[in-house]
ROGU-146780 format. One line per 8 residues: number of its first residue (from 1); their letters; for each residue x, y, z of C-alpha. Coordinates in Angstrom, 3 decimals, m for minus. Example, Ala and Ser with C-alpha at 12.3 -4.5 7.8 and 13.67 -1.06 7.14 Angstrom:
! residues 2
1) AS) 12.300,m4.500,7.800 | 13.670,m1.060,7.140 $
This chain:
! residues 474
1) MSASVIAL) m257.378,m34.865,m5.624 | m260.304,m32.840,m4.313 | m260.368,m30.720,m1.158 | m262.840,m33.356,0.234 | m260.474,m36.294,m0.273 | m257.696,m34.278,1.179 | m259.582,m33.501,4.220 | m260.553,m37.170,4.443 $
9) CAAMALGQ) m256.907,m38.294,4.309 | m255.651,m35.659,6.549 | m258.074,m36.571,9.255 | m257.260,m40.032,8.938 | m253.600,m39.123,9.965 | m255.102,m38.553,13.519 | m256.816,m41.851,13.614 | m259.849,m44.015,11.648 $
17) VFGPREMS) m262.797,m41.526,10.475 | m266.369,m42.486,10.194 | m266.640,m40.081,7.196 | m266.955,m36.371,6.120 | m269.692,m34.238,7.906 | m271.416,m33.790,4.785 | m271.852,m35.364,1.348 | m269.130,m34.165,m0.833 $
25) EETKACAQ) m270.322,m31.597,m3.932 | m268.428,m34.095,m6.256 | m270.611,m36.990,m4.811 | m273.660,m35.143,m5.058 | m272.909,m34.493,m9.025 | m271.963,m38.014,m9.636 | m275.149,m39.509,m7.684 | m277.281,m36.977,m9.728 $
33) CHKQENPG) m276.364,m38.178,m12.948 | m275.964,m41.846,m12.370 | m279.766,m41.557,m10.913 | m280.515,m41.452,m14.664 | m277.558,m43.810,m16.047 | m277.669,m46.562,m13.296 | m280.545,m46.131,m11.098 | m280.061,m49.501,m9.478 $
41) LVQQWGRS) m276.597,m48.673,m8.503 | m277.286,m45.296,m6.925 | m280.207,m47.131,m4.874 | m277.848,m50.000,m3.743 | m275.554,m47.170,m2.459 | m278.250,m45.379,m0.851 | m279.134,m48.573,1.384 | m275.197,m48.744,2.290 $
49) QHYRANIG) m273.745,m47.687,5.583 | m271.299,m45.668,3.239 | m274.142,m43.429,2.345 | m275.120,m42.938,6.088 | m271.371,m41.898,6.358 | m271.382,m39.237,3.462 | m268.883,m41.822,1.892 | m269.914,m41.776,m1.858 $
57) CFECHGAN) m268.525,m42.250,m5.453 | m266.140,m39.666,m5.453 | m264.591,m40.647,m2.022 | m264.058,m44.439,m3.409 | m263.399,m43.641,m7.191 | m261.487,m40.339,m7.025 | m257.958,m40.903,m7.927 | m254.567,m39.228,m9.166 $
65) KDEPDAFT) m253.673,m38.107,m12.316 | m250.882,m40.400,m12.347 | m252.773,m43.598,m11.747 | m252.688,m45.960,m14.521 | m256.114,m46.456,m14.996 | m257.093,m42.751,m14.277 | m259.456,m40.872,m16.561 | m261.059,m37.433,m16.527 $
73) HYGQTISV) m264.707,m37.904,m16.365 | m266.995,m34.640,m16.299 | m264.064,m32.336,m15.112 | m262.971,m35.041,m12.266 | m260.269,m37.561,m12.168 | m261.650,m41.052,m11.505 | m260.597,m44.671,m11.654 | m263.593,m47.307,m12.401 $
81) LVTPKDCS) m261.554,m49.715,m9.959 | m261.860,m49.383,m6.253 | m258.671,m51.211,m4.986 | m257.904,m52.613,m1.478 | m255.359,m49.355,m1.709 | m258.359,m47.251,m2.052 | m260.298,m48.861,0.690 | m257.433,m48.716,3.135 $
89) RCHAKETE) m257.793,m45.046,3.640 | m260.723,m46.057,5.968 | m260.196,m49.534,6.488 | m256.631,m49.828,7.314 | m256.953,m52.893,9.631 | m259.050,m54.983,7.372 | m256.970,m54.131,4.438 | m253.567,m54.950,6.259 $
97) EFSASHHS) m255.233,m58.213,7.376 | m256.658,m59.320,3.746 | m253.251,m58.575,2.315 | m251.525,m60.998,4.485 | m253.990,m63.611,3.444 | m254.285,m66.450,0.904 | m257.301,m64.703,m0.488 | m255.266,m61.783,m1.616 $
105) KAARILGS) m252.690,m63.849,m3.367 | m255.080,m66.154,m5.212 | m254.221,m64.736,m8.366 | m250.726,m66.821,m8.230 | m252.719,m69.472,m9.719 | m251.739,m67.793,m13.233 | m248.603,m69.760,m13.232 | m249.868,m72.773,m11.725 $
113) LDNVLADV) m250.407,m76.377,m13.189 | m254.038,m75.401,m12.844 | m253.810,m72.666,m15.564 | m252.038,m74.902,m17.668 | m255.482,m76.825,m18.220 | m257.344,m73.511,m18.861 | m254.656,m71.896,m21.013 | m253.370,m74.845,m23.230 $
121) VEGNRGMV) m255.770,m77.855,m22.437 | m259.096,m76.300,m22.506 | m258.125,m73.121,m24.172 | m256.182,m71.504,m26.897 | m255.107,m67.948,m27.517 | m258.043,m66.977,m29.720 | m259.216,m64.264,m27.519 | m257.101,m61.117,m28.807 $
129) TAGHPEGV) m257.195,m57.858,m26.948 | m255.274,m54.406,m26.747 | m253.967,m55.879,m23.352 | m253.360,m59.374,m24.619 | m252.034,m58.806,m28.252 | m250.560,m62.480,m28.323 | m253.996,m63.752,m27.155 | m255.432,m65.419,m24.214 $
137) AASAVSGC) m257.587,m68.206,m23.468 | m261.533,m67.246,m23.091 | m261.581,m70.551,m20.703 | m259.226,m68.931,m18.209 | m260.494,m65.326,m18.736 | m264.343,m66.392,m17.887 | m263.419,m69.425,m15.544 | m260.481,m69.294,m13.429 $
145) WQCHGSEI) m259.986,m65.429,m13.388 | m263.128,m64.664,m11.994 | m262.599,m66.532,m8.607 | m258.800,m66.141,m8.397 | m258.505,m62.777,m10.194 | m256.834,m61.547,m13.267 | m253.962,m59.078,m13.809 | m256.099,m55.958,m14.794 $
153) KALPGGRL) m254.507,m54.085,m17.850 | m255.251,m50.564,m18.095 | m255.531,m49.013,m21.804 | m255.091,m45.301,m22.828 | m257.595,m42.857,m21.279 | m258.348,m45.153,m18.165 | m260.079,m47.756,m20.276 | m259.885,m51.550,m18.953 $
161) DPATYPNT) m258.930,m54.256,m21.030 | m261.957,m56.823,m21.752 | m260.095,m59.699,m21.043 | m259.195,m58.644,m17.367 | m262.186,m56.583,m16.558 | m265.028,m57.056,m15.414 | m263.514,m58.965,m12.587 | m264.005,m59.323,m8.957 $
169) GIGRINPD) m261.574,m62.501,m8.538 | m260.404,m62.465,m4.833 | m256.658,m62.143,m5.920 | m257.157,m59.532,m8.605 | m253.638,m57.787,m9.305 | m254.765,m54.233,m9.822 | m252.803,m51.503,m11.551 | m251.965,m49.532,m8.604 $
177) GSEGACNA) m249.955,m52.582,m7.401 | m252.285,m53.843,m4.718 | m253.695,m57.378,m4.923 | m257.383,m58.244,m4.324 | m260.792,m57.274,m4.554 | m262.675,m56.434,m1.791 | m266.125,m56.330,m3.692 | m265.423,m60.165,m4.087 $
185) CHLRHEFT) m267.018,m60.572,m0.864 | m268.651,m57.217,m0.271 | m270.520,m56.750,m3.305 | m270.740,m53.165,m4.635 | m272.344,m50.790,m3.950 | m274.349,m51.862,m1.027 | m271.518,m53.802,1.012 | m273.880,m55.342,3.333 $
193) VAQARHPD) m272.552,m57.173,6.272 | m275.322,m59.499,5.788 | m274.510,m60.492,2.317 | m270.646,m61.062,3.282 | m271.844,m63.374,6.123 | m274.199,m65.213,4.117 | m272.603,m68.930,2.924 | m273.894,m67.994,m0.576 $
201) TCGKCHLG) m271.391,m65.338,m0.874 | m268.398,m67.697,m0.494 | m270.160,m70.173,m2.663 | m269.278,m67.964,m5.740 | m265.917,m69.501,m5.540 | m265.815,m72.418,m3.243 | m267.838,m74.997,m4.635 | m267.517,m77.620,m7.481 $
209) PDHPQKEI) m265.548,m81.103,m7.763 | m262.310,m79.944,m6.353 | m263.323,m77.818,m3.311 | m266.948,m77.882,m2.841 | m267.110,m76.243,0.574 | m270.352,m74.509,m0.118 | m271.769,m77.987,m0.887 | m270.242,m79.514,2.042 $
217) YEESKHGI) m271.531,m76.719,4.449 | m275.045,m77.561,3.189 | m274.802,m81.130,3.857 | m273.374,m80.528,7.502 | m275.400,m80.130,10.832 | m274.259,m76.536,10.783 | m275.722,m75.652,7.544 | m279.156,m77.597,7.918 $
225) SFFSKINE) m279.645,m75.425,10.856 | m278.538,m72.178,9.086 | m281.073,m72.715,6.323 | m283.810,m73.704,8.736 | m283.374,m70.754,11.120 | m282.144,m68.125,8.787 | m284.426,m65.655,10.162 | m282.875,m66.046,13.589 $
233) MNLGNAKW) m279.276,m65.307,12.353 | m279.170,m61.693,13.026 | m276.956,m61.166,9.985 | m277.515,m57.782,9.508 | m276.384,m56.923,13.175 | m273.142,m54.489,13.551 | m271.960,m56.412,16.381 | m272.146,m60.043,15.439 $
241) VAGEDYWA) m270.614,m62.441,18.037 | m271.497,m66.003,18.186 | m273.322,m67.229,21.214 | m274.491,m63.678,21.812 | m275.958,m62.068,18.784 | m276.934,m65.434,17.265 | m276.542,m68.951,18.323 | m278.856,m70.995,15.626 $
249) APTCATCH) m275.787,m71.855,13.648 | m272.460,m70.744,12.309 | m271.634,m69.442,8.680 | m268.305,m69.648,6.805 | m267.623,m66.032,8.111 | m268.645,m67.413,11.630 | m265.918,m69.713,11.742 | m263.103,m67.805,9.830 $
257) MSATKTAP) m263.255,m64.579,10.156 | m266.063,m63.118,12.531 | m265.674,m61.870,16.364 | m265.906,m64.125,19.071 | m266.196,m63.159,22.905 | m262.640,m62.964,23.229 | m261.267,m62.357,19.876 | m261.926,m59.419,17.367 $
265) VTHDIGMR) m262.736,m59.979,13.541 | m260.070,m61.214,11.272 | m259.758,m60.710,7.423 | m256.958,m63.197,7.141 | m259.054,m66.411,6.462 | m256.165,m68.420,7.447 | m255.521,m67.499,10.990 | m258.061,m70.305,12.498 $
273) ISWNNRPE) m257.174,m73.279,9.914 | m254.853,m75.715,11.278 | m254.403,m77.838,8.106 | m253.908,m76.813,4.403 | m255.530,m79.275,2.439 | m254.965,m77.641,m0.864 | m251.762,m79.473,m1.795 | m251.366,m83.151,m2.692 $
281) ISIRPEIA) m250.543,m83.743,0.749 | m252.037,m81.772,3.522 | m249.465,m79.590,5.276 | m249.644,m77.036,8.340 | m250.478,m73.498,7.267 | m247.658,m71.860,8.564 | m245.418,m74.076,6.127 | m247.758,m72.892,3.076 $
289) DAKMGLPG) m247.418,m69.470,4.440 | m243.547,m69.413,4.395 | m243.574,m70.678,0.929 | m245.564,m67.440,m0.080 | m243.785,m65.193,2.022 | m246.803,m64.297,4.301 | m246.534,m63.026,7.865 | m248.502,m66.041,9.080 $
297) KDVPWNVR) m245.360,m68.084,8.694 | m244.758,m67.259,12.257 | m248.115,m68.037,13.410 | m248.112,m71.859,14.581 | m250.926,m74.161,13.665 | m251.743,m75.039,16.950 | m252.157,m71.096,17.742 | m254.773,m71.123,14.707 $
305) REAMQDVC) m256.602,m74.374,16.022 | m256.855,m72.754,19.366 | m258.657,m69.335,17.545 | m260.885,m71.836,15.672 | m261.817,m73.891,18.931 | m262.548,m70.448,20.555 | m265.414,m70.036,17.916 | m266.438,m73.698,18.514 $
313) LACHETQW) m266.838,m73.166,22.322 | m269.531,m70.623,21.742 | m271.949,m73.547,21.240 | m270.363,m76.759,22.043 | m268.418,m78.025,25.259 | m264.775,m79.001,25.401 | m265.150,m82.759,24.909 | m267.117,m82.319,21.663 $
321) VDNFYTQY) m264.421,m79.886,20.292 | m261.730,m81.937,21.152 | m262.981,m85.254,19.795 | m263.925,m83.714,16.555 | m260.546,m82.592,16.237 | m258.905,m86.087,16.642 | m261.507,m87.509,13.940 | m260.404,m84.632,11.566 $
329) DELIELYN) m256.792,m85.358,12.527 | m256.976,m89.088,11.904 | m258.703,m88.616,8.366 | m255.663,m86.204,7.436 | m253.329,m88.864,8.548 | m255.210,m91.911,6.754 | m255.113,m89.928,3.415 | m251.593,m88.740,3.622 $
337) TKFAKPAQ) m250.087,m91.611,4.532 | m252.133,m94.362,2.861 | m252.694,m92.621,m0.494 | m251.156,m89.057,m0.901 | m247.683,m89.909,m0.300 | m247.476,m93.026,m1.786 | m249.151,m91.879,m5.259 | m246.785,m89.061,m5.363 $
345) EIYQLTMP) m243.602,m90.758,m5.126 | m244.947,m93.673,m7.262 | m246.132,m90.800,m9.779 | m242.733,m88.889,m9.875 | m240.879,m92.295,m10.802 | m243.186,m92.420,m13.919 | m241.876,m89.447,m15.287 | m238.569,m91.000,m17.012 $
353) LQDITAAF) m240.885,m93.815,m18.651 | m243.743,m91.053,m20.093 | m243.084,m91.205,m23.915 | m244.715,m87.279,m23.794 | m243.689,m85.324,m20.857 | m246.141,m82.365,m21.465 | m248.526,m81.694,m18.440 | m251.755,m83.805,m18.854 $
361) ANKLDWTY) m250.693,m85.469,m22.075 | m250.749,m88.983,m20.616 | m253.825,m90.695,m19.158 | m251.690,m91.092,m15.737 | m251.571,m87.121,m15.493 | m255.189,m87.015,m15.481 | m255.727,m89.648,m12.938 | m252.951,m88.663,m10.430 $
369) YELWHHEG) m254.251,m85.082,m10.797 | m257.933,m85.791,m9.914 | m256.912,m88.317,m6.878 | m255.136,m85.407,m5.026 | m257.105,m82.486,m6.540 | m260.849,m83.612,m6.839 | m261.179,m86.794,m4.814 | m258.622,m86.027,m1.942 $
377) RRARHGAS) m259.477,m82.663,m1.418 | m263.372,m83.439,m1.007 | m262.406,m86.029,1.588 | m260.227,m83.759,3.350 | m262.784,m80.787,3.130 | m265.502,m82.912,3.957 | m264.074,m84.103,7.246 | m263.168,m80.587,8.370 $
385) MMAPDYTH) m266.558,m79.197,7.948 | m268.435,m82.773,9.435 | m270.106,m83.546,6.018 | m269.898,m87.410,5.845 | m271.273,m87.810,2.445 | m268.440,m85.680,1.065 | m265.676,m87.445,3.599 | m266.924,m90.830,2.377 $
393) WHGTYEVA) m268.688,m91.329,m0.996 | m267.434,m88.195,m2.778 | m264.275,m88.606,m0.941 | m262.231,m91.531,0.349 | m264.406,m93.935,m1.797 | m263.383,m92.135,m4.857 | m259.808,m91.920,m3.905 | m259.602,m95.586,m3.276 $
401) KNFYSEFI) m261.449,m96.502,m6.300 | m259.431,m94.255,m8.548 | m256.191,m95.690,m6.816 | m256.912,m99.124,m7.316 | m258.684,m99.447,m10.214 | m257.273,m96.753,m12.335 | m253.731,m95.365,m11.050 | m252.090,m98.829,m10.420 $
409) PAVQEIVE) m253.063,m100.629,m13.200 | m252.070,m97.818,m15.409 | m248.396,m97.618,m13.463 | m248.041,m101.615,m13.696 | m248.572,m100.795,m17.463 | m245.805,m98.363,m17.624 | m243.627,m100.732,m15.732 | m244.189,m103.219,m18.367 $
417) RGLASSDP) m243.524,m100.940,m21.186 | m240.362,m99.893,m19.546 | m239.014,m103.290,m18.872 | m239.461,m104.209,m22.551 | m237.843,m101.214,m23.838 | m234.432,m100.913,m25.898 | m233.311,m98.016,m23.848 | m231.162,m99.162,m20.550 $
425) AKVEAAKQ) m232.075,m96.004,m18.675 | m235.634,m96.824,m19.305 | m235.423,m100.405,m18.222 | m233.366,m99.189,m15.010 | m236.109,m96.417,m14.275 | m238.944,m99.252,m14.691 | m237.081,m101.429,m12.141 | m236.848,m98.650,m9.576 $
433) LRAKLDEV) m240.766,m98.020,m10.126 | m241.553,m101.674,m9.832 | m239.453,m101.498,m6.647 | m241.565,m98.855,m5.300 | m244.740,m100.326,m6.461 | m243.960,m103.582,m4.834 | m243.095,m102.045,m1.707 | m246.414,m99.574,m1.415 $
441) LNSDDHKW) m248.729,m102.910,m2.269 | m247.042,m105.028,0.247 | m247.626,m102.674,3.169 | m250.151,m103.092,5.706 | m252.291,m100.666,4.142 | m252.330,m102.196,0.811 | m251.385,m105.668,0.883 | m255.358,m106.813,0.774 $
449) YLGKMDPS) m255.191,m105.953,m2.785 | m252.623,m108.613,m3.521 | m254.713,m110.888,m1.559 | m252.389,m110.962,1.427 | m254.472,m109.644,4.415 | m253.146,m110.664,7.666 | m254.951,m113.762,8.696 | m255.883,m112.309,12.054 $
457) EAERRRRA) m257.389,m109.239,10.195 | m259.304,m111.517,8.086 | m260.966,m113.603,11.019 | m261.691,m110.271,12.882 | m263.611,m109.102,9.759 | m265.415,m112.648,9.572 | m266.722,m112.520,13.215 | m267.815,m108.932,12.618 $
465) QEEFKARY) m269.937,m110.251,9.612 | m271.315,m113.107,11.686 | m272.399,m110.684,14.636 | m273.865,m108.374,11.924 | m276.034,m111.313,10.643 | m277.016,m112.427,14.108 | m277.983,m109.182,15.138 | m280.134,m108.085,12.108 $
473) GK) m280.879,m111.231,10.335 | m283.795,m112.089,12.079 $
């Protein structure tokens, strides 16, 4: 390690530093060469706060010889990767918070049901590399891993395996043992706060059929206001407090990360979330944190909600905020009780009756997966960010349509097939499934499907229709 890096680290023992007094000779040499080889990269760095603080190529890319991805480059030991461990030398608090967040653990998808889709159902082992001699699915490499993060494989000489790099997935597993990629949000080499605060940055990953937060935001009044008043957002300001430095609209960063009048910036994006809407059934975030071994397990959901409400109150009054959360909680309760819990119980009871037990080998597997993973998530996320079309037409409507026209009929077919089986175990399993299905469909939430709507409810709806016609039928 060079004298300049040693001096920087020594100074940090006394506290956070802003940078060396002068640009190091190593960085000057790097920049001189890269002006010819990668002029755009150098120009980006030249616009950065790092440049103004005399932090350059060598301060970030300098490495120890024993690091797996280190190599000698014009007499210096460097690494292509700059990891959270590297960034923590100057940004200790931010790295600590990020490392405690779900973002940094995003690569844990590599062993999940989602990855079965990319690896097996969509892909094969046709992409063979030195780091993956057994082969890996190109669909995972260019798809899932680019958002969630790959496990970077360092090859001899510090080269990085092409199946695993380039990759800026936010949960990237780095050769130095750190998790995450700071440049997933702070795009290198400029690292502007304005870019990190812009919703489009989050939209690299948070969009699509299963978690369309970017599209949801654009539909919401918040998004509409942002894009119509973007010049009033003061995105590049060092201090960026809602209600003080800007008030035209909130962005993703505003609500989940940025400072308020009473709270500092946080890089743990779960600390203001009061529902985890990722799983089949929405759960409180501390439960999810406990399963992942994160320190957030000790932070109750109501404390996190108060932190988010602190953001809301920069622009809204108390009644507005309280009533919004009442609406949001009721939508989660509706989804959980009417669809998510019954569907999960029914689906699990179909397992002994499936001829093929491989994931996604049966039509019902796809139907159930999309019910919660696509449609159910859209409904919940839409409600959380006030996007009515995503809550209803892309959400609860699709959930109900799938549940009643696809899921239930498929389960009924499985019941009939099981009852006709010569295998006593399957007959018994079919009876248990039929009992559960009858219990669900005869409940107050679903008995309309059987033509058993309560007469008082039917009469109430008839009167409502007559009132509607009388009001608008003139």
